[in-house]
C-alpha positions, 0 to 999 in steps of 0.5 A: 880509790876503785883500783885499791879496792878492786885489783884484778886477778886473772885465772888460768884456763885450766882453773875455771869450769865455766859450765858451758860445754865444759870449755874452760875460759880465762876470766879476770875477777876482783880479788875481793870476790868470794871464790868458794872451792866446792867438792865434787862427787866421791872422788873429792875433786874440786872446781871453782864456782864463780858468781859474778857481781855487777860493776854497779856494786863496785861503784856503790862501794867506791861511793860509800868509801869516798874520802875514807883513807884505805891502807891496803897492806895494813889489814890485808893478811890474806883471808881466804875462807872459813877453814872449819867450825869447832863444835863441842859434843858430849858423846862423839858416837852420838854426834857422828850418828847425827852428822853422818847418818842424818846429815850425810857428812863424810869424815876427813880421814886426813885430819889428825884426831889421834894427836889431840888430847881429846876425842874428835872427828873432822867432817867435810862441809863442802870444802870446809869442815866441822871439827867435832870435839868431845869436850865439856860444854861451858854453855847451858844445853837447856833453855836455849831458844827453840829457833836456832836463828836466835842463838849462836849457830853454824849456817850450812849452804844446801841445794834443796831445803825441802829434801832436808825437811823430809830427812829431818821429818823421817828422823823425828828431829824438830826444826823451825823454818826461816821466819823471813820466808826464805828457804832455810831450816833451823835445828839443833844437833844432839848437844843443842848446837844451833844449825841453819841450812840455807838454800843456795 
């Protein structure tokens, strides 16, 4: 059973940045682990950040699934990650001002924006994207929960929530903090789309 859940994946030497003196290493991992590709600096290079999981987690999962019939090919169509999140906006320029000038996101110029029957823009969020779409919003803009964590929202992982708090304070953008006490901020974009920023 464990072999069905955890077929191994070997990464070549040149695909892993282990962070120890820059020396690459060959690592064997379960293909069930999440291996996010992260953008680096201005040159838009990529590196793999690997978070190892203790073998205890695999043992617990195997015990939880004991007796469960698993057809490995039936539902495995190769999910890799979330590619992008579509966010509706009323005014593209106003949204770009928020996402670029307040949050510091960069436009992905390689994505098509002039081939679609509406205005829009693609913004980098790590190796994934937000697709801003200037389209009518079927959802109400008013009456949404003040705390975006109690509404539909997009969660973005950040390195420093306290720095983001200062940026939002300076811009006069209201926000709420995580009610659980973890380092996270919830806010809304100009179209009341909920956003969460959680520190990783």
